[in-house]
C-alpha positions in Angstrom: -47.6 -133.1 -16.1 -50.4 -134.2 -18.4 -53.6 -132.8 -16.7 -54.2 -129.6 -14.7 -57.3 -128.7 -12.8 -58.0 -125.0 -12.6 -59.6 -124.2 -9.3 -61.1 -120.9 -10.3 -63.6 -119.3 -12.7 -64.0 -116.4 -15.2 -61.1 -114.8 -17.1 -58.3 -116.2 -15.0 -59.5 -119.8 -15.5 -59.5 -119.3 -19.2 -56.1 -117.5 -19.1 -54.5 -120.5 -17.3 -56.2 -123.0 -19.6 -54.9 -121.2 -22.8 -51.3 -121.6 -21.6 -51.9 -125.2 -20.6 -53.4 -126.0 -24.0 -50.4 -124.3 -25.7 -48.1 -126.6 -23.6 -50.1 -129.8 -24.6 -51.6 -130.2 -21.1 -55.2 -131.2 -20.7 -57.4 -129.1 -18.4 -60.3 -129.6 -16.0 -62.7 -126.9 -15.0 -64.7 -126.9 -11.8 -67.9 -124.8 -11.6 -70.8 -123.9 -9.4 -74.4 -124.3 -10.6 -74.4 -120.5 -11.4 -71.5 -121.0 -13.8 -72.9 -124.0 -15.6 -72.8 -122.3 -19.0 -69.8 -120.0 -18.3 -67.0 -119.8 -21.0 -64.4 -121.4 -18.8 -66.5 -124.5 -18.5 -66.8 -124.8 -22.3 -63.1 -124.1 -22.8 -61.8 -126.9 -20.6 -61.3 -130.5 -21.8 -63.4 -131.7 -18.8 -65.7 -129.9 -16.4 -67.2 -130.9 -13.1 -69.9 -129.2 -11.0 -68.7 -128.8 -7.4 -71.6 -127.1 -5.7 -74.1 -124.3 -5.3 -73.4 -120.7 -6.2 -72.1 -119.3 -2.9 -68.3 -119.7 -3.0 -68.2 -121.4 0.4 -70.4 -124.2 -1.2 -68.3 -124.5 -4.4 -65.0 -122.7 -5.2 -63.8 -122.7 -1.6 -64.5 -126.4 -1.0 -60.9 -127.7 -1.0 -61.9 -131.2 -0.1 -64.4 -131.5 -3.0 -61.9 -130.1 -5.5 -59.2 -132.6 -4.3 -61.8 -135.4 -4.7 -62.5 -134.3 -8.3 -58.8 -134.1 -9.0 -58.2 -137.6 -7.8 -61.2 -139.0 -9.7 -59.9 -137.5 -13.0 -56.3 -138.4 -12.3 -55.1 -134.8 -12.3 -51.4 -134.1 -11.9 -51.6 -130.5 -10.6 -54.0 -127.8 -9.5 -53.6 -124.1 -10.5 -55.6 -121.9 -8.1 -55.5 -118.7 -10.2 -56.0 -115.8 -7.8 -58.6 -115.3 -5.0 -60.5 -118.3 -3.6 -58.0 -120.9 -2.5 -54.9 -119.3 -4.1 -53.4 -118.1 -0.8 -54.8 -120.8 1.4 -51.9 -122.7 3.1 -54.2 -125.5 4.2 -55.3 -126.2 0.6 -51.7 -126.2 -0.5 -50.9 -128.8 2.2 -54.0 -130.8 1.2 -52.6 -131.0 -2.4 -49.2 -132.0 -1.1 -50.7 -134.8 1.1 -52.6 -136.2 -1.9 -49.6 -136.2 -4.2 -51.1 -133.4 -6.4 -48.8 -130.6 -7.4 -50.0 -127.2 -6.2 -48.9 -124.6 -8.8 -47.9 -122.0 -6.3 -45.5 -121.6 -3.4 -45.1 -124.1 -0.5 -47.6 -123.8 2.3 -44.9 -122.5 4.7 -44.3 -119.4 2.5 -48.1 -118.8 2.1 -48.4 -118.9 5.9 -45.6 -116.4 6.5 -46.5 -113.9 3.9 -50.2 -114.3 4.6 -49.7 -112.8 8.0 -48.4 -109.2 7.6 -46.7 -109.3 11.0 -45.0 -112.6 10.3 -43.9 -111.2 6.9 -42.4 -108.1 8.4 -40.5 -110.4 10.9 -39.2 -112.6 8.1 -37.8 -109.8 5.9 -36.2 -107.9 8.8 -33.0 -109.9 8.5 -32.5 -108.6 5.0 -32.8 -105.0 6.1 -35.7 -104.2 3.7 -37.1 -100.7 4.4 -40.4 -100.7 6.3 -42.9 -98.1 7.3 -42.4 -97.0 10.9 -44.8 -98.7 13.3 -45.3 -101.6 15.6 -44.7 -105.1 14.5 -47.1 -106.9 16.8 -50.8 -107.4 17.0 -52.6 -105.0 19.4 -56.0 -104.6 20.9 -55.2 -102.3 23.9 -56.5 -98.8 23.1 -54.2 -97.0 25.6 -51.1 -98.8 24.2 -52.3 -97.9 20.7 -52.5 -94.3 21.7 -48.9 -94.4 23.1 -47.7 -96.0 19.8 -49.6 -93.5 17.7 -48.1 -90.5 19.6 -44.6 -91.9 19.3 -44.7 -92.3 15.5 -47.0 -89.3 14.9 -50.4 -88.9 13.3 -51.8 -89.7 10.8 -51.5 -93.4 11.4 -52.8 -96.5 9.6 -54.6 -99.3 11.4 -54.3 -102.6 9.4 -55.6 -106.1 9.7 -52.8 -108.5 10.1 -54.5 -111.4 8.3 -56.2 -109.4 5.5 -56.0 -107.4 2.4 -58.2 -105.6 -0.2 -58.7 -102.6 2.2 -60.7 -104.6 4.8 -59.8 -103.9 8.4 -57.9 -100.8 7.3 -58.5 -97.3 8.8 -56.7 -94.0 8.5 -56.7 -92.1 11.8 -55.9 -88.4 11.5 -56.2 -87.5 15.2 -56.1 -89.1 18.7 -59.8 -88.5 19.4 -60.7 -90.8 16.5 -58.4 -93.6 17.4 -60.6 -95.7 19.7 -63.7 -95.8 17.4 -61.6 -96.4 14.3 -59.6 -99.2 16.0 -62.8 -100.9 17.2 -64.2 -100.7 13.6 -61.0 -102.2 12.1 -60.9 -105.1 14.6 -64.6 -105.8 14.0 -64.2 -105.7 10.2 -61.0 -107.8 10.3 -62.7 -110.4 12.5 -65.7 -110.5 10.1 -63.7 -110.7 6.9 -60.8 -113.0 8.0 -61.9 -114.7 11.2 -59.0 -112.9 12.9 -59.3 -109.5 14.6 -55.5 -108.9 14.9 -54.5 -105.4 13.9 -51.3 -103.4 13.9 -50.4 -99.8 13.6 -47.9 -98.0 11.3 -47.2 -94.5 10.1 -49.5 -93.4 7.4 -47.4 -92.5 4.3 -48.9 -89.4 2.7 -49.3 -89.2 -1.1 -47.9 -92.7 -1.6 -47.6 -94.5 -4.9 -48.2 -98.3 -5.0 -45.4 -100.0 -6.8 -45.1 -103.8 -7.0 -42.4 -106.1 -8.3 -43.1 -109.4 -10.0 -40.8 -112.2 -9.0 -40.4 -115.9 -10.0 -38.4 -118.5 -8.1 -37.6 -122.0 -9.0 -36.5 -125.0 -6.8 -32.9 -124.7 -7.9 -32.1 -121.5 -6.1 -32.9 -119.1 -8.9 -35.0 -116.0 -8.2 -35.7 -113.4 -10.9 -37.6 -110.1 -10.8 -39.6 -109.0 -13.9 -39.5 -105.2 -13.1 -42.3 -103.2 -11.6 -46.0 -102.4 -12.0 -47.6 -99.1 -11.0 -50.9 -99.8 -9.2 -51.8 -96.4 -7.7 -55.2 -95.8 -9.4 -57.4 -97.5 -6.8 -60.9 -97.2 -5.4 -61.6 -98.5 -1.8 -57.9 -99.6 -1.6 -58.4 -101.9 -4.6 -56.6 -101.5 -7.9 -58.5 -100.5 -11.1 -55.8 -99.3 -13.5 -52.3 -100.7 -13.6 -49.4 -100.1 -15.8 -45.8 -101.3 -16.5 -43.3 -99.8 -16.2 -43.9 -97.0 -13.7 -43.4 -93.5 -15.0 -41.5 -92.4 -12.0 -38.8 -95.0 -11.3 -35.2 -94.4 -12.4 -33.2 -97.3 -13.6 -31.2 -97.2 -10.3 -34.4 -97.2 -8.1 -35.9 -100.0 -10.3 -32.7 -102.1 -9.7 -32.8 -101.4 -5.9 -36.5 -102.3 -5.6 -36.0 -105.4 -7.7 -33.1 -106.6 -5.5 -35.2 -105.9 -2.4 -38.1 -108.0 -3.9 -35.7 -110.9 -4.5 -34.5 -110.7 -0.9 -38.2 -110.9 0.3 -38.6 -114.1 -1.7 -35.4 -115.5 -0.2 -36.7 -114.7 3.3 -39.5 -117.3 3.0 -37.8 -119.8 0.7 -40.2 -118.9 -2.0 -41.3 -121.0 -5.0 -43.2 -119.9 -8.1 -44.8 -116.6 -9.0 -45.2 -113.9 -6.4 -45.5 -110.2 -6.1 -43.7 -107.9 -3.6 -45.6 -104.7 -2.9 -44.1 -101.5 -1.9 -45.2 -97.9 -1.0 -43.2 -95.2 -2.6 -43.3 -91.8 -0.9 -43.0 -88.3 -2.5 -39.2 -88.4 -2.0 -39.0 -91.8 -3.7 -38.2 -93.7 -0.5 -39.8 -97.2 -0.7 -41.2 -99.3 2.0 -42.1 -103.0 2.1 -45.9 -103.4 2.2 -46.6 -107.1 1.7 -46.1 -110.1 -0.5 -48.9 -111.7 -2.5 -48.2 -115.4 -2.9 -49.9 -116.0 -6.2 -50.3 -114.7 -9.7 -51.6 -111.2 -9.7 -54.7 -109.9 -11.6 -52.5 -107.4 -13.3 -49.8 -109.9 -14.5 -50.6 -109.3 -18.2 -48.9 -105.9 -18.2 -45.6 -107.5 -17.1 -46.0 -110.2 -19.7 -46.3 -107.6 -22.5 -43.3 -105.5 -21.6 -41.0 -108.6 -20.9 -42.4 -111.0 -23.6 -42.8 -113.8 -21.1 -45.7 -116.1 -20.3 -45.8 -116.0 -16.5 -48.3 -118.9 -16.3 -46.0 -121.1 -18.4 -43.1 -120.3 -16.1 -45.4 -121.2 -13.1 -46.1 -124.5 -14.6 -42.5 -125.2 -15.5 -41.3 -124.3 -12.1 -44.0 -126.4 -10.5 -42.8 -129.5 -12.4 -39.3 -129.0 -11.1 -37.6 -127.2 -14.1 -35.0 -124.5 -13.6 -35.6 -121.0 -15.0 -33.7 -120.8 -18.2 -33.3 -117.0 -18.4 -31.0 -114.9 -16.2 -31.7 -111.5 -14.7 -29.5 -109.8 -17.3 -31.5 -111.4 -20.1 -34.6 -109.5 -19.0 -35.4 -106.0 -20.3 -38.3 -103.7 -20.6 -39.7 -103.1 -24.0 -42.6 -100.7 -24.5 -45.4 -99.9 -22.2 -48.6 -101.6 -21.1 -51.8 -100.5 -19.3 -54.6 -102.6 -17.8 -58.1 -101.6 -16.9 -60.1 -103.9 -14.7 -63.6 -104.0 -16.3 -65.8 -104.4 -13.3 -69.6 -104.7 -13.3 -69.8 -101.6 -11.2 -71.4 -98.2 -11.5 -68.8 -95.4 -11.4 -71.6 -92.9 -11.2 -72.9 -94.5 -8.0 -69.8 -94.9 -5.8 -68.7 -98.0 -7.8 -71.5 -100.1 -6.4 -71.9 -103.6 -8.0 -74.2 -103.6 -11.1 -75.9 -106.9 -11.4 -77.9 -107.7 -14.5 -78.0 -109.2 -18.0 -75.4 -108.7 -20.7 -77.8 -107.6 -23.4 -74.9 -106.4 -25.6 -71.3 -107.6 -24.9 -68.7 -106.9 -27.7 -65.0 -106.7 -26.9 -62.5 -104.7 -28.8 -59.7 -106.3 -30.9 -56.7 -105.2 -32.9 -52.9 -104.7 -32.7 -51.8 -103.9 -29.2 -55.1 -104.8 -27.6 -55.5 -107.8 -25.3 -58.7 -108.8 -23.5 -58.6 -111.5 -20.8 -62.3 -112.1 -20.7 -64.6 -114.4 -18.8 -68.1 -113.5 -20.1 -70.3 -113.7 -23.2 -73.3 -111.7 -24.6 -76.5 -113.0 -23.1 -75.1 -114.1 -19.7 -76.2 -112.9 -16.3 -73.7 -111.4 -13.9 -73.8 -113.6 -10.7 -74.1 -111.7 -7.4 -71.9 -114.3 -5.6 -68.5 -113.4 -6.9 -66.0 -110.6 -7.6 -67.7 -108.3 -10.2 -64.8 -108.3 -12.7 -65.9 -109.1 -16.2 -62.5 -108.9 -17.9 -59.2 -107.1 -18.1 -58.6 -104.8 -21.0 -54.9 -104.4 -21.7 -53.2 -102.2 -24.3 -49.5 -102.2 -25.4 -47.5 -99.6 -27.2 -43.9 -98.6 -27.8 -44.5 -95.6 -25.5 -46.7 -94.8 -22.6 -48.5 -92.2 -24.7 -49.3 -94.8 -27.4 -50.6 -97.3 -24.8 -52.9 -94.6 -23.3 -54.3 -93.5 -26.7 -54.8 -97.1 -27.6 -56.7 -97.7 -24.3 -59.0 -94.8 -25.0 -59.7 -96.2 -28.5 -60.2 -99.8 -27.1 -62.7 -98.5 -24.4 -64.7 -96.7 -27.2 -64.9 -100.0 -29.0 -65.9 -102.1 -26.0 -69.7 -102.2 -26.1 -71.7 -103.3 -23.0 -75.4 -102.8 -22.5 -77.6 -104.1 -19.6 -75.2 -103.3 -16.8 -72.9 -100.5 -15.7 -69.1 -100.9 -15.9 -65.9 -99.2 -15.0 -65.1 -98.5 -18.7 -66.1 -94.8 -18.4 -63.9 -94.5 -15.3 -61.0 -96.0 -17.3 -61.5 -93.4 -20.0 -61.7 -90.6 -17.5 -58.4 -91.7 -16.0 -56.6 -91.9 -19.4 -57.8 -88.5 -20.4 -56.9 -86.8 -17.1 -53.8 -84.6 -17.0 -52.6 -86.0 -13.6 -52.5 -89.5 -15.1 -51.1 -88.5 -18.4 -48.3 -86.4 -16.8 -47.5 -89.3 -14.4 -48.1 -86.9 -11.4 -50.6 -89.0 -9.4 -50.7 -91.2 -6.3 -53.1 -93.6 -4.6 -55.4 -90.6 -3.8 -56.3 -90.0 -7.5 -59.9 -90.9 -7.0 -60.3 -88.8 -3.9 -58.4 -85.8 -5.4 -59.8 -85.8 -9.0 -62.7 -88.1 -9.6 -66.4 -87.4 -9.3 -69.5 -88.9 -10.9 -70.2 -85.3 -12.2 -66.9 -85.3 -14.0 -67.8 -88.4 -16.0 -71.2 -87.1 -16.7 -69.7 -83.8 -18.0 -67.2 -85.7 -20.2 -70.0 -87.9 -21.6 -72.2 -84.8 -22.4 -69.3 -83.1 -24.1 -68.6 -86.1 -26.2 -72.2 -86.3 -27.2 -72.2 -82.6 -28.2 -69.1 -83.1 -30.3 -70.5 -86.2 -31.9 -73.7 -84.3 -32.7 -71.8 -81.4 -34.2 -69.7 -83.7 -36.4 -72.9 -85.5 -37.5 -74.6 -82.1 -38.3 -71.5 -80.9 -40.3 -71.5 -84.2 -42.3 -75.2 -83.9 -43.0 -74.8 -80.3 -44.2 -71.8 -81.3 -46.4 -73.9 -84.2 -47.9 -76.8 -81.8 -48.6 -74.4 -79.3 -50.3 -73.1 -82.1 -52.5 -76.7 -83.1 -53.5 -77.4 -79.5 -54.5 -74.4 -79.3 -56.9 -75.4 -79.4 -60.6 -74.4 -82.5 -62.5 
């Protein structure tokens, strides 16, 4: 494998290219006209414009990307995450054109891309699942019967989707019809498929996921867990590894379950098996993401592995050299997704110009970054600027380092989730480890951040005043 095309943009494109460069592999960037001067374009050995800014005219144009790959004699395509990363048709297109798709086979993507098919596939391995119905449903009367049998509250979920789209919590029967119609409509709009299913809503859940890697020689490893419970709109914002609530026995049990999920679909490459953990520490299979996760750096830091390098090695047919017993957890890592969003205004996107953009650096600080000072934030794509990751020998050390790194991350011209990240790290529920996916609903408010900011400003002013008075006193002292 001498040349890889990275079919993505921003921080993940650069992240993949850095590992390829380390391995002596040339890289090709693709970009839209909006990203002509983006860092990932400059970082690559070659770069080709593939279309206009909207992703369906550029980063989602599989045929065009394959055409560029063939013209430049590319050996493999790494899809990153998002865009075409979980597109089975694109994986097949790569296969048909003798280009290695650095990811799972199209069959596994199809199975795990459909939540109902995924549940069916893992049944044979007796993986725990949330009570519910494992078939698509549109009939309201039937839905009411199912909901009564499993008990309210229930969760309506889109079969074909993720990211919180087509998902509705229903507390009582009178709300079922309207919420189901909304979920079907949203699923159809987002995924072109209105299929939904119903399951019991797990109260106060934690979102725990297990990183796996499988080669073509029958080896499947798990790289322990990530805690992803700090979310807004069902999307992760703060992730950490390991989780503060898993015992070594539960960690082993969930790891083994994740390996079985990978076996159920003849998996290849990097994947993540997601579970819900209830208040009694029972875990339930949620879904499998058939790609590299946004939050993969926290796993890399606690296991000292390069997951992208393993992806590439597995894709070119190599066997995994390590064994499960070789892997162990060292230290603790936390990641904050730095989104161009306004946490004081319901996390709405904050489009604008990066007048100031200075990222922190130092021991235990990693920034997977996709932007530079002076750039505009495009309105067409996911609003994530970077991922800020800190690593320490203990969870407390990683948290304190995250607070320090946030203070040294300077952004002007747009709003970001940096203040929210600091709020989380300072909150007792997070620091104590006693939190769940309802953290934002239970504890967060724009007023809380404003209050914290005002208190910090007062403290800073008092410190400055004290220093000024001390300086004046020194000046008055006789020589």
